[in-house]
C-alpha positions in Angstrom: -10.8 30.2 97.1 -13.0 26.9 97.9 -11.0 24.1 95.2 -14.5 22.0 96.0 -17.3 21.3 98.0 -18.1 18.2 100.3 -21.9 17.9 101.4 -22.7 16.9 104.9 -25.1 13.9 105.3 -26.4 14.6 108.7 -26.3 17.6 111.1 -27.1 18.0 114.8 -30.5 20.6 114.9 -28.9 22.9 117.4 -25.3 23.8 114.9 -27.3 26.3 111.9 -28.2 28.5 114.6 -25.2 28.5 116.2 -23.8 28.9 112.9 -25.5 32.5 112.1 -24.7 33.5 115.3 -21.0 32.9 115.2 -20.1 33.1 111.5 -16.0 33.2 112.3 -13.8 30.8 113.3 -10.7 28.5 113.1 -9.6 24.9 113.0 -9.5 23.7 116.5 -8.0 19.9 116.5 -7.8 17.2 113.7 -8.4 13.6 114.1 -8.6 10.2 111.8 -12.1 10.5 112.3 -12.5 14.0 111.6 -12.0 17.3 113.2 -13.1 20.4 115.1 -13.6 24.4 114.5 -14.1 26.8 117.6 -16.5 29.0 115.9 -16.3 32.1 119.5 -16.7 29.5 122.5 -18.4 27.2 120.6 -16.9 23.8 119.2 -18.6 21.9 115.9 -17.4 18.6 115.0 -17.3 17.7 111.6 -16.1 13.9 110.2 -17.5 10.3 110.2 -19.9 8.8 112.9 -17.6 6.2 114.7 -18.5 7.9 118.0 -22.4 8.5 117.2 -24.6 11.7 116.3 -22.7 14.2 118.2 -25.1 17.2 119.1 -22.5 19.5 118.1 -22.1 17.1 114.7 -21.9 17.7 111.2 -21.0 14.4 110.1 -19.4 12.8 106.5 -19.3 9.5 104.8 -15.7 8.1 105.7 -14.0 9.4 102.2 -15.4 12.9 102.7 -14.3 12.6 106.4 -10.7 11.5 105.3 -10.3 14.2 101.8 -11.7 17.0 104.7 -9.0 16.1 107.4 -6.3 15.8 104.6 -7.4 19.6 103.3 -7.5 21.6 106.9 -4.9 22.4 109.1 -5.0 23.5 113.1 -5.5 27.1 113.6 -7.0 28.3 110.1 -9.5 29.9 109.7 -13.2 29.1 109.6 -16.0 31.1 108.1 -20.1 30.2 108.3 -21.6 31.9 104.6 -24.9 32.0 105.2 -26.2 32.8 102.0 -24.7 29.2 100.4 -25.2 27.5 103.9 -22.0 26.2 104.0 -18.5 26.3 106.0 -15.7 27.9 104.1 -12.4 26.7 104.8 -9.1 27.8 102.4 -9.5 24.7 100.3 -12.8 23.7 100.8 -16.6 24.3 101.5 -19.1 22.1 103.7 -22.5 22.4 102.2 -25.0 21.5 104.6 -27.7 22.2 101.7 -27.8 18.1 101.4 -28.1 16.9 104.8 -30.6 16.3 107.0 -30.8 17.5 110.4 -31.3 14.9 114.0 -32.4 15.5 117.4 -31.0 12.5 120.1 -34.5 12.2 121.5 -34.5 10.9 125.1 -37.5 8.7 126.6 -38.5 9.5 130.4 -38.2 6.2 132.8 -41.4 4.5 132.6 -41.7 2.6 135.6 -39.5 1.6 138.7 -40.1 -2.0 137.4 -38.5 -1.5 133.8 -35.5 0.4 136.1 -34.9 -2.6 138.6 -34.6 -4.7 135.6 -32.6 -3.0 133.5 -30.7 -2.3 136.0 -29.4 -5.7 136.8 -29.5 -6.6 133.2 -26.6 -3.2 132.5 -25.2 -4.1 136.0 -24.4 -7.9 134.7 -23.6 -6.3 131.1 -20.2 -3.9 132.4 -19.3 -6.7 135.0 -18.2 -9.0 132.4 -16.1 -6.0 131.0 -12.6 -6.7 132.6 -11.5 -3.8 131.4 -10.4 -0.7 133.9 -12.0 2.5 133.7 -9.5 5.6 132.5 -9.6 6.4 136.6 -7.6 3.1 137.1 -11.5 1.6 138.6 -12.6 -2.2 138.8 -16.0 -1.9 137.6 -16.7 -5.5 139.4 -14.8 -5.4 142.4 -16.4 -1.5 142.9 -19.6 -2.9 142.3 -19.8 -5.8 144.6 -17.1 -3.5 147.4 -20.6 -0.9 147.2 -23.3 -3.8 147.8 -21.3 -5.5 150.4 -23.2 -4.5 153.5 -21.2 -2.6 155.7 -18.2 -1.9 154.1 -15.5 0.9 155.2 -12.3 0.5 153.6 -12.8 2.9 151.2 -9.9 5.6 149.7 -8.3 7.5 146.8 -10.9 7.9 143.6 -13.4 4.6 145.2 -13.6 7.3 148.4 -14.9 9.7 146.1 -17.4 7.8 143.5 -18.9 7.7 147.3 -18.5 11.4 147.7 -20.7 12.1 144.5 -22.8 9.6 144.7 -23.8 11.7 148.4 -23.8 15.1 146.4 -26.0 14.0 144.0 -28.6 13.2 146.8 -28.4 16.5 148.1 -28.4 20.2 147.7 -25.0 20.5 150.0 -23.2 22.7 147.7 -20.0 22.3 149.1 -20.1 18.8 148.6 -21.3 18.7 145.5 -18.0 21.3 144.3 -15.6 19.4 146.4 -16.9 15.6 144.3 -17.0 17.7 141.0 -13.8 19.2 141.4 -12.3 16.1 142.2 -13.3 13.9 138.6 -13.8 17.6 136.3 -10.5 17.2 134.4 -8.8 14.3 136.1 -7.8 12.0 133.4 -6.1 11.4 130.4 -6.9 12.2 126.6 -9.6 14.9 124.6 -12.0 14.0 127.2 -10.6 13.2 130.4 -12.3 10.0 132.1 -14.0 11.5 134.8 -15.5 14.2 132.5 -16.9 11.5 130.9 -18.1 9.4 133.7 -20.2 13.0 135.1 -22.0 12.5 131.6 -23.0 9.4 132.4 -23.9 10.7 135.7 -26.0 13.4 134.2 -27.4 12.0 131.2 -29.5 8.7 133.5 -30.5 12.1 135.0 -31.8 13.2 131.9 -34.7 10.7 131.7 -35.2 10.2 135.5 -34.5 13.6 137.4 -33.0 13.2 140.5 -30.1 15.8 140.7 -30.9 19.0 142.1 -31.0 22.7 140.1 -27.1 23.1 142.6 -24.8 20.1 140.6 -26.2 21.4 137.4 -25.4 24.9 138.5 -21.9 23.9 139.9 -20.9 22.1 136.6 -22.4 24.4 134.9 -20.1 27.8 136.7 -16.8 25.1 137.5 -16.5 24.6 133.3 -17.6 27.7 132.5 -15.3 30.0 135.5 -12.5 28.1 135.4 -10.5 25.8 133.0 -11.0 22.7 134.6 -10.7 20.5 131.7 -10.1 20.4 128.4 -12.0 22.5 125.6 -13.5 18.9 124.2 -15.1 17.5 127.5 -16.1 21.3 128.4 -18.3 21.0 124.9 -19.7 17.7 125.8 -20.6 18.9 129.2 -22.5 21.9 128.1 -24.6 20.1 125.9 -24.8 17.4 128.3 -26.7 20.6 131.0 -28.8 21.2 127.9 -29.8 17.4 128.1 -27.9 16.5 124.6 -26.1 13.9 124.2 -24.5 11.7 121.4 -26.3 9.0 120.2 -24.4 6.5 121.3 -25.2 7.7 124.9 -28.8 8.6 124.5 -29.2 4.5 122.7 -28.0 3.4 126.0 -30.0 5.1 128.4 -33.4 5.4 126.5 -33.2 1.5 126.4 -32.7 1.4 130.8 -35.8 4.4 130.8 -38.2 2.6 127.9 -37.0 -0.7 128.5 -36.3 -1.8 124.9 -34.2 -5.2 125.8 -34.3 -6.3 121.4 -30.8 -4.2 120.5 -29.4 -4.0 124.5 -26.6 -5.5 123.1 -25.5 -4.4 120.6 -26.2 -0.2 122.1 -24.2 -1.1 125.1 -21.3 -2.3 123.2 -21.4 0.5 120.9 -21.1 2.9 123.5 -18.0 1.2 124.7 -16.1 0.8 121.8 -16.1 5.0 121.4 -12.9 6.2 122.4 -9.9 4.7 123.9 -12.0 4.6 127.7 -14.4 7.5 127.3 -16.9 4.9 126.7 -16.4 2.5 129.3 -16.0 5.8 132.3 -19.7 7.0 130.3 -20.8 3.7 130.8 -19.9 3.9 133.9 -21.1 7.2 135.1 -24.3 5.7 134.1 -23.8 3.0 136.4 -23.3 5.7 139.4 -26.5 7.8 138.4 -28.6 3.7 138.7 -26.9 3.8 142.2 -28.2 7.3 143.0 -31.9 6.5 141.4 -32.0 3.0 143.1 -30.6 4.8 146.4 -33.8 7.5 145.7 -36.2 5.2 145.5 
């Protein structure tokens, strides 16, 4: 029996059809800023907008988020009630009746000139960050070494970064698989650093189209066919393969693709601020994608 109803303020346009196809589930994981429910094999995030508007998100006000997180327990049953347009838990229901649907649109890359200018701006912003990525890479050192003519002394993670960049420019299935297997699931947290980086790489392709169909297919095969990473990272990758991203990512790649610099620093720092290192790892993946695109052009 539900004790009270909370109303989602905003929800991804992808959520209603997902819920209508998967009416039963359970609470998958809880955090301070929200929780995930699992409906068949899909996750839905319910919580605040600390990490932006998520493509699989239903977003609540801050006070309602605290109340919702406090009222649910991991593993408890969840039911989608299509008659009332609400998700029912043991102690509460979350209704979409008063909410607003959103879609995080992407802007195609306008021109090489815009790309060149934004690439330099993005590099400059990233190189000011002294923190190392979740895979213990100094972005500043990596970029300087990458741009140094004749640099051959690559090893560890940096060697596989080069392999990833080469795979991103090829159709060779073995090269693509080797690079992806190294990064998928590598690192700590609900979304390992390697996965965040791949999401960032895919986000650049979403506005510029340089990756092969084989690259997308191999990511899909690995995350759907094997237990290579966490459930949460898998969900972000699934949406990335459909070119659906959180607003923190789409805002950055749109600024890079469209040439709008008025709020670039804000959206850049909004992304960097996501998670312990997730935002920085995603930004590094965006940089990797831009380096690949620069080579292709």
